[in-house]
Structure formats: structure tokens, C-alpha cells
LOKOLKE-393181 format. One record per residue (C-alpha): x, y, z; residue in one letter; chain. Coordinates in Angstrom, 2 decimals, always signed. Example, Ala and Ser with C-alpha at 12.3 -4.5 7.8 and 13.67 -1.06 7.14 Angstrom:
+12.30/-4.50/+7.80/A/A
+13.67/-1.06/+7.14/S/A
END
This chain:
+50.59/+55.25/+24.58/P/A
+52.24/+55.01/+27.81/A/A
+50.08/+53.36/+30.61/P/A
+49.89/+56.40/+32.71/S/A
+49.22/+58.34/+29.63/R/A
+46.66/+56.08/+27.93/S/A
+44.80/+59.23/+26.39/D/A
+48.12/+60.48/+24.57/E/A
+49.94/+59.29/+21.63/L/A
+53.29/+60.43/+21.01/L/A
+54.57/+60.38/+17.19/T/A
+57.86/+61.50/+15.17/A/A
+59.07/+61.08/+11.89/G/A
+61.61/+62.48/+8.84/D/A
+60.44/+66.27/+9.62/D/A
+61.93/+65.97/+13.23/G/A
+58.91/+67.06/+14.82/L/A
+57.64/+65.26/+18.02/I/A
+53.98/+65.59/+18.60/C/A
+51.77/+64.56/+21.62/A/A
+48.40/+63.65/+20.77/L/A
+44.96/+63.82/+22.49/D/A
+44.04/+60.64/+21.23/V/A
+40.16/+61.00/+22.52/E/A
+40.00/+64.59/+20.84/R/A
+41.56/+63.45/+17.66/C/A
+38.83/+60.30/+17.44/I/A
+36.31/+62.66/+17.67/A/A
+37.05/+64.16/+14.63/G/A
+34.96/+67.29/+13.28/G/A
+36.80/+70.38/+14.00/T/A
+39.26/+68.76/+16.53/A/A
+41.02/+67.40/+13.46/I/A
+40.65/+70.58/+11.07/E/A
+42.13/+73.06/+13.96/D/A
+44.68/+70.69/+15.29/D/A
+42.85/+70.66/+18.80/A/A
+44.24/+67.29/+19.19/G/A
+47.83/+68.58/+19.27/L/A
+48.63/+68.51/+22.92/R/A
+52.48/+69.54/+22.54/L/A
+54.74/+70.04/+19.60/V/A
+58.54/+69.81/+19.86/L/A
+61.11/+70.12/+16.96/N/A
+64.34/+67.86/+17.30/G/A
+65.92/+69.20/+14.21/G/A
+66.70/+65.67/+12.81/E/A
+65.16/+62.37/+11.42/S/A
+63.61/+60.23/+14.55/V/A
+63.49/+56.51/+13.68/Q/A
+62.87/+55.24/+16.95/R/A
+60.95/+57.12/+20.43/L/A
+59.29/+56.27/+23.54/G/A
+58.08/+57.22/+27.13/F/A
+60.49/+57.18/+30.20/L/A
+59.85/+58.17/+33.62/G/A
+57.23/+56.69/+36.51/E/A
+54.36/+59.02/+35.14/D/A
+56.00/+59.24/+31.37/A/A
+56.71/+62.69/+31.70/S/A
+60.04/+62.30/+29.61/V/A
+60.32/+61.10/+26.02/A/A
+63.34/+59.72/+24.54/Y/A
+64.19/+59.73/+20.65/T/A
+66.51/+58.30/+18.32/V/A
+67.48/+59.96/+15.29/S/A
+68.78/+58.15/+11.97/T/A
+72.35/+59.14/+13.17/T/A
+71.70/+57.23/+16.47/D/A
+71.58/+60.95/+18.52/V/A
+69.77/+60.18/+21.53/V/A
+67.69/+63.16/+23.00/Q/A
+65.33/+63.12/+26.17/L/A
+62.08/+65.59/+26.05/W/A
+60.26/+66.89/+28.82/S/A
+56.49/+66.16/+28.14/L/A
+55.53/+68.41/+31.16/H/A
+52.58/+71.12/+29.55/E/A
+54.06/+73.65/+31.96/G/A
+58.15/+73.34/+30.85/R/A
+58.23/+71.07/+27.40/P/A
+61.76/+71.00/+25.62/G/A
+64.76/+69.11/+25.39/S/A
+66.29/+68.00/+28.65/C/A
+69.42/+65.77/+27.43/G/A
+71.15/+65.29/+24.06/R/A
+74.00/+62.40/+23.63/F/A
+75.63/+62.52/+20.25/E/A
+78.43/+60.20/+20.66/D/A
+77.31/+57.04/+22.18/L/A
+77.56/+54.79/+19.05/R/A
+81.11/+56.01/+18.78/A/A
+81.98/+54.62/+22.51/H/A
+85.70/+52.73/+22.06/E/A
+83.77/+49.22/+23.01/Q/A
+81.06/+49.35/+20.60/L/A
+83.84/+50.26/+17.76/R/A
+84.72/+47.42/+15.08/Q/A
+87.42/+48.64/+13.08/G/A
+85.86/+51.48/+11.22/D/A
+82.38/+50.78/+12.10/T/A
+80.87/+52.56/+14.76/D/A
+78.02/+50.65/+17.02/G/A
+74.27/+51.74/+17.02/Y/A
+71.61/+52.54/+19.46/V/A
+68.85/+50.03/+20.11/L/A
+66.41/+51.99/+22.60/G/A
+65.87/+53.40/+25.97/A/A
+64.79/+51.75/+29.01/L/A
+63.38/+53.53/+32.31/Y/A
+64.46/+51.69/+35.89/D/A
+61.51/+52.50/+38.32/A/A
+63.40/+51.18/+41.31/E/A
+66.30/+53.87/+40.91/S/A
+64.69/+56.11/+38.79/G/A
+67.09/+56.00/+36.27/R/A
+66.99/+56.39/+32.24/A/A
+69.38/+54.14/+30.50/H/A
+70.20/+53.32/+27.02/V/A
+71.17/+50.01/+25.32/L/A
+73.99/+50.36/+22.20/A/A
+75.13/+47.26/+20.46/G/A
+78.03/+46.39/+18.31/A/A
+78.49/+44.16/+14.99/I/A
+80.21/+41.35/+17.13/D/A
+77.42/+40.97/+19.33/G/A
+78.71/+42.98/+22.00/S/A
+76.13/+45.56/+24.00/M/A
+76.62/+48.32/+26.42/L/A
+74.00/+49.71/+28.91/L/A
+74.69/+53.66/+29.47/F/A
+72.84/+55.36/+32.55/H/A
+71.70/+58.79/+31.32/L/A
+71.34/+62.04/+33.19/N/A
+71.02/+65.24/+32.27/L/A
+74.89/+66.17/+31.30/E/A
+76.52/+62.68/+30.63/A/A
+76.01/+59.05/+29.92/A/A
+78.24/+56.53/+31.82/T/A
+78.67/+53.00/+31.04/V/A
+76.72/+50.69/+33.92/S/A
+76.80/+47.41/+32.32/A/A
+78.84/+45.45/+29.51/V/A
+77.27/+42.30/+27.66/M/A
+80.18/+40.89/+25.94/P/A
+79.45/+39.10/+22.53/A/A
+78.69/+35.44/+22.98/G/A
+80.00/+32.38/+21.15/D/A
+78.40/+28.90/+20.46/A/A
+77.97/+27.51/+23.69/N/A
+77.49/+31.04/+25.89/A/A
+74.61/+33.42/+26.39/R/A
+74.79/+36.52/+24.21/G/A
+74.58/+37.42/+20.58/H/A
+77.16/+36.12/+18.04/L/A
+76.22/+39.01/+15.65/R/A
+74.64/+42.39/+15.82/A/A
+71.75/+42.61/+18.24/P/A
+69.34/+44.80/+16.34/R/A
+66.10/+45.25/+18.51/C/A
+65.33/+45.52/+22.09/M/A
+62.05/+45.80/+24.22/V/A
+61.92/+45.88/+28.04/P/A
+60.10/+43.56/+30.01/L/A
+56.70/+44.42/+31.14/I/A
+56.45/+45.74/+34.71/G/A
+60.25/+45.66/+34.90/G/A
+63.18/+48.14/+34.40/G/A
+66.30/+46.95/+35.30/L/A
+65.60/+46.30/+39.17/G/A
+63.88/+43.37/+40.88/G/A
+62.82/+39.85/+39.97/S/A
+60.73/+41.41/+37.01/Q/A
+63.04/+43.50/+35.50/G/A
+65.33/+43.43/+32.30/G/A
+64.95/+43.51/+28.64/F/A
+64.85/+41.18/+25.59/V/A
+67.21/+41.92/+22.42/T/A
+66.92/+39.78/+19.10/G/A
+69.83/+39.77/+16.73/G/A
+70.93/+38.85/+13.27/E/A
+72.30/+35.51/+14.65/D/A
+68.47/+34.67/+14.95/G/A
+69.07/+34.60/+18.80/R/A
+66.44/+35.95/+21.07/I/A
+68.18/+36.56/+24.43/C/A
+66.42/+37.63/+27.64/V/A
+68.66/+39.85/+29.92/W/A
+67.78/+40.19/+33.78/R/A
+69.97/+42.13/+36.53/P/A
+72.11/+40.08/+39.03/G/A
+74.43/+38.31/+36.75/A/A
+78.15/+38.11/+37.57/P/A
+79.99/+41.53/+37.26/E/A
+76.71/+43.46/+37.55/G/A
+75.71/+43.11/+34.21/A/A
+72.22/+41.74/+33.27/P/A
+72.07/+37.77/+32.67/G/A
+70.87/+36.30/+29.74/A/A
END
């Protein structure tokens, strides 16, 4: 659950359905379970979901990442639920390609200071791109090159990402943490040279 939606649980899976559940109603059991009264919202993404989360100041937007690394944004507003953005080719960006291998999507972040949603994608050499998302397109907003034995960054493929609590990408508390196949855990914060987050 997101802090501002603490009574709601977002679930998704191989069936492509994204469900928002009323946790208190589901815990109450009885007829709430039997008649699906605990369901607040059901959306059909059309493909298997491997990752999801909340975005936005009031967590009124969800993101999903499919098993084929398609990123979708979803409005959770009860008056107008549904898809509000789809990004199919982030993994194929030229800076993520290594030979015949595409990159992959690590996850999404929301920057409350700028009101922007971002997606982090990685490559097998350890480099990463941060994309700014809007409803029509995704643009690269930061490049994090692969590291080396004496430098910050990953030496091999980064595999996971989590935003820093209270952060986003702006301010002194902003940034995110990545973990990679190289065994490194890197903390990325804004304000490094060339506008990229710093490790």
C-alpha cells in the first residue's frame, strides 16, 4: 500500500488484471470476500505483470511493468480509471543495447518536487538510463554509465531498484538505490556532474 492509500492494496499477475482492493473490507471477510465487495477497481492490462507500484502525490496513478518490459501508467481515480500511458520500446533504446541484447526496465519513481514520473532501465554492462515519462513519450533525463573497479556505478547488470524514502529525485533526501549482478549496492542522488544522480 501507498502511505496516502493505506487502506488499499494493489495486485497484479500473469492474467494481466490490476486490482485495487479495500484492505479493511477484505479483512472483514464474510460476504465481502464472497461477493467481491472488497474490489475497488479492476483494470485489464492485457499482458502478464511482473512489477507494479504507486506514483503521484496522492498515489492516484499506478505503474506496471510487464514480463516483456512494457511500462503502463494507470489512473486509479474512481471517476476516470484506466490506462493513461503506454511505453513499449524503452528497453530497445540505443544506449541500453549491448550487441544483440536489449536492456530492461528496473522500475518507476515519482519526483514530488517536479511532479514527474520516471522509469529506470538498465543494460547488461552496468549502465542505466533514467527516462522522464509524460502521457505521450519518454525522454532520457539522466545517463548513469557503467562503473569500473575504481569508480561509482555497476560493473555488470543492475537488477533491482528502490526509491529512497521521503525522496523522489529532488532535494537532499531524493534518489534511489540499485543492486546488481556485480554484488554492488549503489545509492544514486541528484546533483552529480552532468545532471546525473550521483552514487
